[in-house]
C-alpha positions as CSV (number, residue, x, y, z in Angstrom):
1,M,-56.9,73.4,9.3
2,K,-54.0,75.2,7.9
3,C,-51.7,73.8,10.7
4,S,-53.2,70.1,10.5
5,S,-52.5,70.0,7.2
6,S,-48.9,71.7,6.5
7,K,-47.7,68.8,9.5
8,N,-49.5,66.0,7.6
9,L,-47.3,67.1,4.8
10,L,-44.5,67.0,7.0
11,K,-45.6,63.8,8.2
12,K,-45.8,62.3,4.3
13,I,-42.2,64.2,3.5
14,G,-40.3,62.5,6.5
15,F,-42.2,59.2,5.4
16,L,-41.2,59.5,1.8
17,N,-37.5,60.4,2.8
18,A,-37.5,57.6,4.8
19,G,-38.7,55.1,2.5
20,S,-36.8,56.9,-0.5
21,L,-33.2,56.5,1.9
22,T,-34.7,52.2,2.6
23,V,-35.0,52.0,-1.1
24,F,-31.8,52.8,-1.8
25,L,-30.2,51.1,0.9
26,F,-31.7,48.0,-0.1
27,L,-30.9,48.5,-3.9
28,A,-27.5,49.2,-3.0
29,M,-27.2,45.7,-0.8
30,L,-29.1,44.0,-3.0
31,V,-25.7,45.2,-5.5
32,S,-22.8,45.1,-3.3
33,P,-23.9,42.3,-1.4
34,D,-19.8,41.1,-1.0
35,I,-19.8,44.6,1.0
36,V,-22.6,43.8,2.7
37,F,-20.9,41.1,4.2
38,T,-17.7,42.6,4.4
39,G,-19.1,45.5,6.5
40,A,-20.8,43.2,8.6
41,A,-18.0,40.6,9.4
42,D,-16.2,44.1,10.0
43,G,-18.8,44.6,12.8
44,L,-19.2,41.7,14.3
45,L,-15.4,40.7,15.2
46,L,-15.3,44.6,16.4
47,W,-18.2,43.6,18.8
48,F,-17.1,40.1,19.5
49,N,-13.5,40.9,20.1
50,T,-13.4,44.0,21.6
51,I,-17.5,45.2,22.5
52,F,-18.7,42.3,24.5
53,P,-15.0,41.5,26.6
54,T,-15.2,45.2,27.9
55,L,-18.8,46.2,28.4
56,F,-20.5,43.3,28.8
57,P,-19.4,42.7,32.5
58,F,-19.6,45.9,33.4
59,M,-23.3,45.7,32.0
60,F,-24.0,43.1,34.2
61,I,-22.4,44.0,37.8
62,T,-24.3,47.5,37.3
63,A,-27.4,45.7,37.0
64,I,-26.4,43.3,40.1
65,L,-25.7,46.6,42.1
66,L,-28.7,47.9,41.1
67,K,-30.7,44.6,42.1
68,S,-28.9,43.7,45.4
69,G,-28.4,47.2,46.9
70,G,-25.1,47.2,46.2
71,L,-25.7,50.7,45.1
72,N,-25.6,51.9,48.5
73,I,-22.1,51.0,49.7
74,I,-20.7,53.0,46.4
75,A,-23.0,55.7,47.2
76,N,-22.0,56.3,50.6
77,V,-18.5,56.2,50.1
78,L,-18.4,58.5,47.0
79,G,-21.9,60.2,47.1
80,K,-20.7,63.1,48.9
81,P,-17.7,64.0,47.3
82,L,-18.9,63.8,43.9
83,G,-22.6,65.4,44.7
84,K,-20.9,68.5,45.8
85,I,-19.2,68.8,42.8
86,F,-21.5,67.9,40.4
87,S,-24.6,68.7,42.3
88,V,-25.8,65.4,42.0
89,S,-27.3,62.7,44.8
90,A,-25.3,59.9,45.7
91,A,-27.3,57.4,44.0
92,G,-26.5,59.9,40.8
93,A,-23.0,59.8,41.7
94,F,-23.0,56.0,40.5
95,S,-24.0,57.0,37.2
96,V,-20.6,59.9,36.8
97,I,-18.8,57.6,37.8
98,A,-19.6,54.4,35.2
99,G,-19.9,56.9,31.9
100,F,-16.5,58.3,33.0
101,L,-14.9,54.9,33.0
102,C,-16.9,52.6,31.3
103,G,-17.5,54.2,27.7
104,Y,-20.6,53.9,25.5
105,P,-23.3,53.2,26.7
106,M,-22.6,52.8,30.1
107,G,-23.4,56.7,31.0
108,A,-26.5,56.2,29.3
109,K,-27.5,52.6,30.8
110,V,-26.7,52.9,34.1
111,T,-28.4,56.6,33.9
112,A,-31.5,55.1,32.5
113,D,-31.7,52.4,34.9
114,L,-31.0,54.5,38.1
115,V,-34.6,56.3,36.6
116,C,-36.4,53.1,36.2
117,T,-35.9,51.9,39.0
118,K,-37.1,55.3,40.7
119,K,-33.8,55.7,42.5
120,I,-33.5,59.6,40.9
121,E,-35.7,62.2,39.4
122,R,-35.7,62.0,35.6
123,S,-34.7,66.0,35.8
124,E,-31.6,65.0,37.4
125,A,-31.0,62.4,34.7
126,A,-31.0,64.2,32.0
127,Y,-28.4,66.4,33.9
128,L,-26.7,63.4,34.4
129,L,-26.9,62.2,30.9
130,S,-25.3,66.3,29.3
131,F,-22.1,65.4,30.1
132,C,-21.4,61.7,31.9
133,N,-21.6,59.4,28.5
134,N,-18.4,59.2,27.7
135,T,-16.0,57.4,25.4
136,S,-14.0,55.6,28.0
137,P,-10.0,56.4,28.9
138,V,-9.2,52.6,28.2
139,F,-10.1,53.2,24.5
140,I,-8.6,56.6,24.6
141,V,-5.1,55.5,25.8
142,N,-5.3,51.9,24.3
143,F,-6.3,52.4,20.5
144,I,-6.1,56.9,19.7
145,I,-3.0,57.7,21.4
146,H,-0.9,54.0,21.1
147,K,-2.5,52.1,17.9
148,I,-3.7,55.4,15.7
149,L,-1.5,58.4,16.9
150,R,1.4,56.4,17.9
151,D,2.9,59.3,20.3
152,R,2.6,59.4,24.3
153,T,3.1,63.6,24.4
154,L,-0.2,63.2,23.4
155,L,-1.5,60.8,26.2
156,V,-2.1,63.8,28.7
157,P,-3.4,66.9,27.0
158,T,-6.0,64.0,25.1
159,L,-7.2,63.1,28.7
160,I,-7.6,66.4,30.1
161,I,-9.6,67.5,27.1
162,L,-11.8,64.6,26.7
163,I,-12.2,64.0,30.5
164,A,-12.0,68.1,31.9
165,V,-14.8,69.4,29.0
166,P,-17.7,67.8,29.9
167,I,-17.1,68.5,33.3
168,F,-16.5,72.0,33.0
169,L,-19.2,72.0,30.4
170,S,-21.5,70.3,33.6
171,F,-21.5,73.6,35.3
172,F,-23.0,75.1,32.5
173,F,-25.5,72.6,31.6
174,R,-26.9,72.3,35.3
175,R,-28.6,76.0,35.1
176,F,-31.2,74.4,32.7
177,Y,-32.1,71.5,35.1
178,F,-31.9,73.2,38.6
179,K,-35.5,74.9,38.8
180,H,-36.4,74.5,42.4
181,S,-32.9,73.7,44.0
182,E,-29.4,74.4,43.8
183,S,-28.6,70.5,43.4
184,Y,-30.2,66.8,43.2
185,G,-28.7,65.9,46.8
186,E,-31.3,65.1,48.3
187,S,-32.7,62.8,45.5
188,L,-31.3,59.8,47.8
189,R,-33.3,60.4,51.2
190,Q,-36.2,60.0,49.0
191,T,-35.3,57.1,46.8
192,E,-32.6,55.2,49.1
193,C,-33.6,51.4,48.5
194,K,-33.0,48.6,50.7
195,N,-30.4,45.7,50.6
196,N,-32.6,42.7,49.0
197,P,-31.3,39.7,49.3
198,F,-29.3,37.9,46.6
199,S,-31.0,34.9,44.6
200,F,-30.5,32.6,41.7
201,R,-33.5,34.9,40.0
202,T,-31.9,38.5,40.5
203,F,-28.5,36.9,38.7
204,D,-30.4,35.2,35.7
205,E,-32.4,38.3,35.4
206,C,-29.4,40.3,35.7
207,M,-27.4,38.1,33.1
208,M,-30.9,37.9,30.9
209,D,-30.8,42.1,30.7
210,S,-26.9,42.5,30.1
211,F,-27.5,40.1,27.0
212,E,-30.4,41.8,25.3
213,N,-28.2,45.1,25.8
214,I,-25.4,44.3,24.8
215,V,-26.9,42.4,21.5
216,K,-28.5,45.8,20.9
217,V,-24.8,47.8,20.9
218,G,-23.5,44.6,18.7
219,G,-26.6,45.1,16.3
220,Y,-25.8,49.0,15.7
221,I,-22.7,48.3,15.3
222,I,-22.8,46.0,12.3
223,I,-25.4,47.9,10.6
224,F,-23.3,51.1,10.8
225,S,-20.2,49.0,9.9
226,V,-22.0,48.0,6.4
227,F,-23.3,51.7,6.0
228,I,-19.6,52.6,6.3
229,R,-18.9,49.8,3.3
230,L,-21.5,51.2,1.4
231,L,-20.8,54.7,1.4
232,T,-17.4,53.8,1.3
233,K,-18.1,52.8,-2.1
234,F,-20.6,54.7,-3.6
235,S,-18.3,58.0,-2.0
236,T,-16.4,58.1,-5.4
237,D,-19.3,58.9,-7.2
238,I,-21.0,60.9,-4.5
239,P,-18.7,63.2,-2.8
240,A,-21.2,63.9,-0.1
241,F,-20.8,60.7,1.5
242,F,-17.0,61.0,1.7
243,Y,-17.1,63.6,4.2
244,L,-19.7,61.5,6.2
245,L,-18.0,58.2,6.4
246,P,-16.1,59.7,9.7
247,V,-19.2,60.5,11.5
248,L,-20.8,57.4,11.3
249,E,-19.2,54.9,14.0
250,L,-16.5,56.2,16.3
251,T,-13.4,53.6,16.1
252,N,-13.7,53.5,11.8
253,G,-14.3,57.0,11.7
254,I,-10.9,57.8,13.8
255,I,-9.0,55.4,11.2
256,I,-10.6,57.3,8.3
257,L,-9.5,61.1,10.0
258,F,-6.2,59.5,10.8
259,E,-5.1,58.3,7.3
260,R,-7.2,61.2,5.2
261,F,-5.3,64.0,7.1
262,E,-1.2,63.6,7.4
263,N,-0.5,66.6,9.0
264,I,-1.5,65.9,13.2
265,A,-2.0,69.5,13.1
266,V,-5.5,69.1,11.1
267,S,-6.1,65.1,11.9
268,Y,-5.9,65.6,15.8
269,P,-8.4,68.3,16.5
270,L,-10.7,66.4,14.5
271,I,-9.9,63.2,16.3
272,I,-11.0,64.8,19.3
273,A,-14.2,66.6,18.4
274,L,-15.4,63.1,17.0
275,T,-14.0,61.4,19.7
276,S,-15.9,63.8,22.2
277,F,-19.0,63.4,20.1
278,G,-19.6,60.1,19.8
279,G,-20.4,59.3,16.8
280,L,-23.9,58.4,15.5
281,C,-23.8,54.9,16.2
282,A,-23.0,55.8,20.0
283,L,-26.0,58.3,19.4
284,A,-28.1,55.1,18.0
285,Q,-26.9,53.1,20.6
286,T,-27.5,55.7,23.4
287,K,-31.2,56.5,22.6
288,S,-32.1,52.7,22.4
289,M,-30.3,52.7,26.3
290,I,-32.9,55.9,27.3
291,H,-35.9,54.8,25.2
292,S,-37.9,53.8,28.2
293,S,-36.6,56.0,30.5
294,G,-38.3,58.9,29.3
295,I,-35.1,61.0,29.6
296,P,-35.4,63.6,26.2
297,F,-32.6,62.6,23.7
298,I,-32.7,66.2,22.0
299,P,-31.3,68.0,24.8
300,Y,-29.0,65.3,25.0
301,L,-27.6,65.8,21.2
302,I,-27.5,69.4,21.7
303,Q,-25.1,69.3,24.6
304,K,-22.8,66.4,22.6
305,I,-22.6,68.9,19.8
306,I,-21.4,72.1,22.1
307,T,-19.1,69.4,24.0
308,A,-17.5,68.6,20.4
309,V,-16.9,72.1,19.6
310,I,-15.5,73.1,22.7
311,S,-12.8,70.4,23.2
312,T,-12.3,70.9,19.3
313,A,-11.5,74.5,20.2
314,A,-9.1,73.0,23.0
315,A,-7.4,70.3,21.1
316,Y,-6.4,73.3,18.4
317,G,-5.3,75.3,20.7
318,Y,-2.6,73.0,22.4
319,V,-1.9,72.2,18.7
320,L,-0.8,76.4,17.8
321,L,0.7,76.2,21.4
322,F,2.8,73.0,22.1
323,L,3.0,71.1,18.5
């Protein structure tokens, strides 16, 4: 009886906290409709000008690959080498490629799709998600290095840290998922799919699925952009908000960190930390992508925090030795 009553109390407290936060945001929006409009416009432009043209084509083509059987071709070519390195199945190797090259939340999207189409096991998906849902190299090079830091000497170390650290940690994370075998190499034989004839119905289904997911990503970006604008206004009265701002959304957070800390020895490790972690907006997008697949989210969150901590330490070490 005591246990059930304590659980009910926690639920009530959680409800009250969520309700209080919602009321606070509602009142803040009523008081500052101009800031809400500006934040929503910022998020919409970021989504329309950058995220949509970057992610939508990849969402669409990966959906086509999964529906048409094109995944088998990629698995046959890259499955063995990537499978040996990461101890994943040939189908899981595709998630590694998408996660490291396409950026948030494509690693999560592809991994969830592989689970839903029964091409990999849920345990393998959880392992894949622990290291292959990352910031894309294109974003790192174009935005972080060339637009923000404007220092080409940081290009190579930044790429090495943000790519090598998740790979390195995958050798430790896999220990929590490999229970009966040392790899998931047998998964493809059990879940290998046949090549399906291409049809307009398949094309249309993939198109609509990709639109649904990219619009969902856009919604999160807009909402978090509004949060950033509101917290920026109230951070003068509530200092805690000032420190929360960079964690909300990756792109805006990097700009805030760079402008707030002029010393590169301070700003660079913090930018690396945020880029590795992804921000709360990327977490929300990831949660949305894996929701229907049954992949656990809490282990992923813990592993992202660990990755961010190790990446920060590596960046700080580089600063001490070379800058």
